[in-house]
Every structure is written in C-alpha cells, then in structure tokens.
C-alpha positions, 0 to 999 in steps of 0.5 A: 640257847641251843646246847649240843654235845658231840663226841670224838673217838680217837680223833674220829667221828665214826665210833667203829673207826675210832675204836678199830684204829685205837686197837691196831695203832694207838696207845689208848681209846681217847674220848673227847666230849664237846658242848656246842654253845652258840655255834662254838665247840667247847671241850668239856671232858677228855678220858681214855681207856685201854684197848683190848688187843685181842678182842675187837668185841670187848673194845667196842663194849668197854667203849660203849660202857665208858661213854655211858658212864661219862654221860651220867657224870656230865648229867646228859642223856646219851641220846643227846650225844652226837657221833656217827654210829653207822657200820663201816664199809665191808672192805674197810672192816675186812682190812682192819680184821685181817691186820688185827688177826695178823697182830694177834697171832704174832703176839701169841708167840711171845711168852712173858714173865714179870720179874723183880729188878733193882739198882743203886739209887741216883738223884734222877731216878732213871740213870743207873742200870737195873739188875734182874732177879729171874724167878723160876719159870713156873712163877712170876714176881711183881709189885715190889715194895722195899723196907730197910731195917736192921741193916737189911733190905726187905723186899715185899712182893706178889708171887703168882704161880702160872698153874692156878693164876692166884696171887699171894704175898711174900717177903725176902731179903735182898742180898746185894752181894749175890744179887738174889732174893734170899730167905723168902717166905710167904706172908699172906695167902688167902682165898682171893687174889692178892698183890701190891703189898703197900707196906709203910711204917707209922709210930714205929709199927709196920702196916700193909694194904694189899690189893684185894679187889676180888674181896671187894674191900680195902683192908689194913694189916699190921705186922706182929713180928717183922717181917714175916707175921701179919694179921688183919687189923681193920677194914678201911673201906668196904663194898669197893672193888679197888686196886693199888691202894696207896696212902699219903700222909700230908698236912695231918691228914691221910689221903688214900689214892686208889683205882676203882672198877665200875661199869664203864671203868676198868682198874687202869682207867681212873684214880680216886682219892679218899680222905680221913683225919685219923687212919685208925679211928675215923672212916675214909670219905671220898675227897671228890665225887668223881675220879681226879684222873680219867686217863689210862696212860697215868691214872693207876698207882705204881708204888709209894709216894716219894718225897724229893727236895720238898716235892711230892712225887706220884709214880703212876702206870701208863697202861695204854700200849699194854697193861703196865707198859711204863711208869710215870713220875708225876709231881703233885701240885695240889690235893685239896680244892681240886687235885693237880699234878704234872708229869715230869718224867718216866722211870727208865727201864731196859729197852727190851722190857715189855712192861714196867709198872712198880717203882719203890726205893729205900736207903739208896736202893730202888726196886721195880718190876719188868715184863720180859720175854722168856722163850724156854719150852715151858713158857712157850707151852704155857703162854701159847696154850693160854692164849689159844684157850682165850681165843677159841673158847 
C-alpha cells in the first residue's frame, strides 16, 4: 500500500501563492493535509494561522514552522509531504508585492485604541447597543472582567501605556449613571507584561489568573482585601508560555483552557486543555497531548465560560482578519473523550469597531472591549511613528 501526503495552502498547491494570497485577501492561512491511500485522498488535518499583514517574510516563515509542527504531530517526515515550493513568476511576485505595499501604507494611517464597552444584558447576548468608555489617549484599556458584589459592579481590566507598551492590571467601579469607570486603582504591576485578569470566586474567596506569558508560568493570585489587594498564592503550571488561561469547573474537576506559544504555533492559533481534580492541592496535567483546536478563527479564549439554560458557552477570539477581530459564541458539547464544540453565533459589536476580543457578564450587565480608530494628533503621531519604525528598522 502506497501512502503519500500532500498539502494545500489556502486552496493552492504552490506554497508562495497560497501564503501571498492569504496575506492580501483572506482571513487566514489555511493548511489542509491529505493522505493518499489506494489513489484516494483523505483529509487528515486542517489547521490555520493568522497572516502577518505587514510582513510577507514573517508570514512565510510562520507557515513553514507550522508545517513542520503539524508533520511532527502526524508522525511524518516533512520530505514525505508533497506540495509545490517553486518560486512564482517575477510578474506575479511584483503584482502581489505592489498591492501589499499599497495596503500596508494605507493601514499605517489608521491609529487604533482598545476601549472598554458595556451594555444591559439580554438573553441573546447580541441585541442591545454598547456604551463606550473612552480612556485617555495615552493608554488603552482591554480584557475586562466584571464582578457584582455589595450592590456594585467592579471591572478588572488591562491597562497599557503606549509610551512603554507594558501592561498592568487595574480595577474600577462601573458607574451606570455616569457611564464611567470610577475609583480606579492599579492592583498588579510587575516586571513583565500582564493582561486578561481572569477573576473568579470559589468558597467565598476571590482568585485571579492573569496572563503572564512573558513570565513562562500560569500563576494563581488570591484577593486579601476586595477588590484592591492581591497576592500570589501559587504557580499552577510552570515552564509554559501561555495566554488567556481560563478555568471551567465541571463535574467536580477543574479544566484549564489556554493558548500556548511553541515553535510553529502563536498564541492565537491553538487551544489546549489541562485538568486537575483539586485546584489548590494537585498539579494540572494535559488532558490531551495535542491541542483540541488549531484554528486561528476560534481557538483563543475571550472571557469566562457562560452557563446559559443548561449549556456551557465558550467565548473565543477570531483573529483571522486581524488580532482580536471578533468574538465567537461556542457551545461546549463534550470535554472528556475528545473535545467537541459547535459555533452558535458571534458577539455583536459596533459596525465601526475594528476589533472585539473579550466578553464577560454579571448580574444583568455585559462588558467587552472594542478596537476603535482615533484620529487626534497624539494618536496619529504615535501610531504612524511606531509603524514606520517597524517597517524601516
């Protein structure tokens, strides 16, 4: 029996054509692996990654790394994989690169800022309009988590100053009358980047798992005086580069959903699950050797799990068109014995929003974040200057 593996790159046999077209026209670089058995092609794996919209070189290299990673997981040699690696005709290359430069320089003149939004909650998650809370132009605010306690809404979020691009965590009260965040204070600022303050309650105590990918660990913090005082309780998983770690307590066990960065997989591409029977006293172990999702349009977490009418809903990011483009609503069908879910909708947002990548809710109020365009002088100078440095240096 002759087995031969072939690869399709965004519906093309040629590697360069598939990547170039994905960067210019598509939401993702899609890789479909086929095995030929007795002259019949059988799809064995479909994965996707986000194109780098300002670098053909990075997109090509990231795709090569992804191909190597998937070959390792499939247990095949990359040389067994058949696809066209030949260079494209010069005229075709020129046309792609000319269009690429035109699009890139157009995007350089759209300064963007993440802002927190909120709305009255409805049963369908996506009908009422969002109210924006615009922060100072020098910062962005994102990744909001909301807790209702003592008749107040507390919003935990990431704040980042554009001057140093170093994220830290803050909390504020959401004043529904004024539509503002009040009594804001920084609660956690460390030597490494922090974001995604996943806050949850267990046995009448509040805990938090912040995103600490740069620290190569997933740490658990305990609140010693709500909501402003926090201290590290323990490290849940060490020697890991992971983001947006989110717990689900189900049938007496704790499942940790997270997105890991390894060679061939960026934070947005994949979703892995870890499990423990005792959150505080037993180590987490991988539930499956391989990621359960390998699709940039639905892998990465975008907030807490939502329990709605007996269903468990997982909110995930769609980062195909751009990072944090939209948030999906996925119904969890099965965790053990092979993870399964189905997409049942998206979180609706302002039509003018350039991105929406976090959603959480509590006691009739939903919070999220939107990426908006901001055209004041400071934002134009900051955004265009940063992009020019990236391109030229």
